[in-house]
C-alpha positions as CSV (number, residue, x, y, z in Angstrom):
1,M,0.0,0.0,0.0
2,R,2.8,2.4,0.9
3,R,4.7,1.6,-2.3
4,R,1.6,2.2,-4.3
5,S,1.0,5.5,-2.7
6,A,4.6,6.5,-3.3
7,V,4.3,5.6,-7.0
8,R,1.1,7.6,-7.3
9,A,2.7,10.6,-5.6
10,K,5.6,10.4,-8.0
11,D,3.3,10.2,-11.0
12,E,1.3,13.2,-9.8
13,E,4.6,15.1,-9.3
14,R,5.6,14.3,-12.9
15,A,2.2,15.3,-14.2
16,L,2.4,18.6,-12.4
17,S,5.9,19.3,-13.8
18,A,4.6,18.5,-17.3
19,Y,1.6,20.9,-17.0
20,L,3.8,23.7,-15.6
21,E,6.3,23.2,-18.5
22,S,3.4,23.2,-21.0
23,A,2.2,26.5,-19.5
24,E,5.6,28.0,-19.7
25,L,6.1,27.0,-23.3
26,S,2.7,28.1,-24.5
27,E,2.5,31.4,-22.7
28,G,2.1,34.2,-25.2
29,K,1.9,31.7,-28.1
30,N,-1.2,29.5,-27.6
31,S,-3.7,31.1,-25.2
32,E,-6.0,28.1,-25.1
33,L,-3.2,25.6,-24.3
34,Y,-1.8,28.0,-21.7
35,A,-5.2,28.2,-19.9
36,K,-5.7,24.4,-20.1
37,S,-2.2,23.8,-18.7
38,L,-2.7,26.2,-15.8
39,I,-6.1,24.7,-14.9
40,R,-4.7,21.1,-14.9
41,A,-1.7,22.3,-12.8
42,A,-4.1,23.9,-10.4
43,A,-6.1,20.7,-10.2
44,M,-3.0,18.7,-9.4
45,C,-2.1,21.2,-6.6
46,R,-5.6,20.9,-5.1
47,K,-4.5,18.2,-2.5
48,T,-1.5,20.1,-1.2
49,G,-2.8,23.6,-1.6
50,K,0.6,24.8,-2.7
51,E,0.4,27.3,-5.5
52,H,-3.2,26.2,-6.2
53,D,-4.7,29.6,-5.8
54,T,-1.9,31.4,-7.7
55,L,-2.2,29.1,-10.6
56,L,-6.0,29.2,-10.6
57,K,-6.0,33.0,-10.7
58,R,-3.6,33.1,-13.6
59,A,-5.8,30.5,-15.4
60,I,-9.0,32.5,-14.8
61,A,-7.4,35.7,-16.2
62,Q,-6.4,33.8,-19.3
63,I,-9.7,32.0,-19.8
64,Q,-11.7,35.2,-19.6
65,S,-9.6,36.6,-22.5
66,L,-10.4,33.7,-24.8
67,N,-12.9,34.0,-27.6
68,P,-16.2,32.0,-27.1
69,S,-15.6,28.3,-27.8
70,H,-16.4,24.8,-26.5
71,D,-13.1,24.8,-24.6
72,K,-13.7,28.2,-23.0
73,A,-17.0,27.0,-21.7
74,Y,-15.6,23.9,-20.1
75,L,-12.5,25.8,-18.7
76,L,-14.8,28.3,-17.0
77,I,-16.8,25.4,-15.4
78,A,-13.5,23.7,-14.3
79,A,-12.2,27.0,-12.9
80,A,-15.5,27.6,-11.0
81,E,-15.4,24.2,-9.4
82,L,-11.7,24.5,-8.4
83,G,-12.3,28.0,-7.0
84,S,-15.3,26.7,-4.9
85,E,-12.8,24.5,-3.0
86,S,-10.4,27.3,-2.2
87,P,-10.2,29.0,1.2
88,D,-9.5,32.2,-0.8
89,F,-12.7,34.3,-0.4
90,A,-12.1,36.1,-3.8
91,L,-11.9,32.8,-5.6
92,C,-15.0,31.4,-3.9
93,T,-17.1,34.5,-4.8
94,L,-16.1,34.1,-8.4
95,H,-17.9,30.7,-8.5
96,F,-21.2,32.2,-9.6
97,A,-19.7,34.6,-12.1
98,L,-17.7,31.9,-13.8
99,L,-20.6,29.6,-14.1
100,N,-22.8,32.4,-15.5
101,A,-20.0,33.2,-18.0
102,A,-19.9,29.5,-19.0
103,R,-23.6,29.5,-19.5
104,E,-23.4,32.6,-21.7
105,T,-20.5,31.2,-23.7
106,S,-22.4,27.9,-24.2
107,E,-25.6,29.7,-25.4
108,N,-23.6,32.0,-27.8
109,I,-21.9,29.0,-29.5
110,G,-25.0,26.6,-29.3
111,D,-23.1,24.0,-27.2
112,L,-26.0,22.1,-25.5
113,R,-23.7,19.8,-23.5
114,A,-21.7,22.7,-22.0
115,L,-24.9,24.6,-21.4
116,S,-26.3,21.6,-19.5
117,Y,-23.2,21.4,-17.3
118,S,-23.1,25.1,-16.5
119,L,-26.8,25.2,-15.7
120,G,-26.5,22.0,-13.6
121,H,-23.6,23.4,-11.6
122,L,-25.4,26.7,-11.1
123,S,-28.4,24.6,-9.7
124,K,-26.1,23.0,-7.2
125,L,-24.7,26.4,-6.2
126,Y,-28.2,27.7,-5.5
127,E,-29.1,24.5,-3.6
128,Q,-26.1,25.1,-1.3
129,E,-27.5,28.6,-0.6
130,K,-30.9,27.0,0.1
131,R,-32.5,28.9,-2.8
132,Y,-34.4,25.8,-3.8
133,G,-36.9,27.3,-6.2
134,E,-34.2,28.8,-8.3
135,S,-32.1,25.7,-8.0
136,L,-35.0,23.5,-9.3
137,A,-35.7,25.8,-12.2
138,L,-32.0,25.7,-13.3
139,A,-31.9,21.9,-12.8
140,R,-34.9,21.5,-15.1
141,K,-33.2,23.7,-17.8
142,A,-30.0,21.6,-17.4
143,A,-32.0,18.4,-17.9
144,F,-33.7,19.8,-21.0
145,A,-30.4,20.9,-22.5
146,A,-29.0,17.4,-21.8
147,Q,-32.0,15.8,-23.4
148,E,-31.7,18.0,-26.5
149,A,-28.0,17.1,-26.7
150,D,-29.0,13.3,-26.4
151,S,-26.6,13.0,-23.5
152,P,-28.0,10.5,-21.0
153,E,-24.7,10.5,-19.1
154,I,-25.4,14.1,-18.1
155,L,-29.2,13.9,-18.0
156,Y,-29.4,11.4,-15.2
157,R,-27.4,13.7,-12.9
158,W,-29.9,16.6,-13.3
159,Q,-32.9,14.3,-13.0
160,W,-31.4,13.1,-9.7
161,Q,-30.8,16.7,-8.7
162,I,-34.5,17.5,-9.5
163,G,-35.6,14.5,-7.4
164,R,-33.6,15.7,-4.4
165,L,-35.0,19.2,-4.7
166,L,-38.6,18.0,-5.0
167,K,-38.0,15.8,-2.0
168,L,-36.8,18.9,-0.1
169,S,-39.9,20.8,-1.1
170,G,-42.2,18.0,0.1
171,D,-43.3,16.7,-3.3
172,R,-42.6,13.0,-2.7
173,D,-44.5,11.7,-5.7
174,G,-42.7,14.2,-8.0
175,A,-39.4,13.2,-6.5
176,I,-40.0,9.5,-7.0
177,S,-40.9,10.2,-10.7
178,S,-37.7,12.1,-11.2
179,Y,-35.6,9.4,-9.5
180,R,-37.1,6.8,-11.7
181,L,-36.3,8.8,-14.8
182,A,-32.7,9.2,-13.6
183,I,-32.4,5.5,-13.0
184,R,-33.8,4.7,-16.4
185,N,-31.2,6.9,-18.1
186,L,-28.5,5.5,-15.8
187,E,-29.3,1.9,-16.7
188,A,-29.0,2.8,-20.4
189,I,-25.3,3.8,-19.9
190,R,-24.5,1.4,-17.0
191,Q,-22.3,-0.8,-19.1
192,D,-20.2,2.1,-20.4
193,M,-19.8,3.5,-16.9
194,A,-18.9,0.2,-15.4
195,M,-16.3,-0.4,-18.2
196,G,-14.7,3.0,-17.5
197,C,-14.5,2.2,-13.8
198,R,-12.9,-1.1,-14.4
199,K,-10.2,0.7,-16.3
200,G,-9.4,2.6,-13.2
201,S,-10.7,6.0,-14.4
202,C,-13.1,6.4,-11.4
203,L,-14.5,4.9,-8.3
204,S,-16.6,1.8,-8.6
205,F,-20.0,2.1,-10.3
206,R,-21.7,1.4,-7.0
207,D,-19.8,4.1,-5.2
208,I,-20.7,6.7,-7.8
209,V,-24.4,6.0,-8.3
210,G,-25.4,3.7,-5.4
211,P,-26.9,6.6,-3.5
212,I,-29.5,7.2,-6.1
213,Y,-31.0,3.7,-5.6
214,F,-30.9,4.0,-1.8
215,E,-32.6,7.4,-1.9
216,L,-35.3,6.2,-4.2
217,A,-35.9,3.1,-1.9
218,D,-36.1,5.5,1.1
219,L,-38.8,7.6,-0.7
220,L,-40.8,4.5,-1.6
221,L,-40.7,3.3,2.0
222,Q,-41.8,6.7,3.2
223,R,-44.7,6.6,0.8
224,S,-45.7,3.1,1.8
225,A,-45.7,4.1,5.4
226,V,-48.0,7.0,4.7
227,I,-50.4,4.8,2.8
228,D,-50.3,2.2,5.6
229,R,-51.1,4.8,8.2
230,A,-54.0,6.2,6.1
231,A,-55.4,2.7,5.7
232,A,-55.2,1.8,9.4
């Protein structure tokens, strides 16, 4: 176990060095590559915290100067997520602005997948602030964009999000319907997800999506209990 951890740490160190070198070589020559390299370097520094915020601020400044594109939209989303994990207040407060910029960029270039991601992440941000009505509206827009893009691997996430929000609002039946839709889309891509997990690209399939099944089961048990009490 220790040896494996040491090897992983060494690999991460090499990857960070490669991203930093890429940033250095592309600075002033290839703005998009420069921004990508900085974002990846910042992500690698996330665990240690060393230079994370400095790299991320440099990346954000570069991303904001890019012309609207698919890459710019996803870089904005990545920067927003990395910034939300930072103790730096200035970076945290940029979260909303970066996601909105990603949404605008996605709309301008007609990228439905990127639009779905930006709306979905905005929905999560509003949920964290307990603005459930706005969060639900954004999650529904995110789900619609994913459906239009024919992207079930994104769609199930926002249907799950809708289910959680409906549960919070007290709409148990609506929540159950949303969970079932999410699971239906999830089952359609289950084999692809499981294959990716077996290749070591993520946690196990059960770890990632297991909660959705447990949460639906809990809702069904709650509804059964209510029906039983009413019939008693």
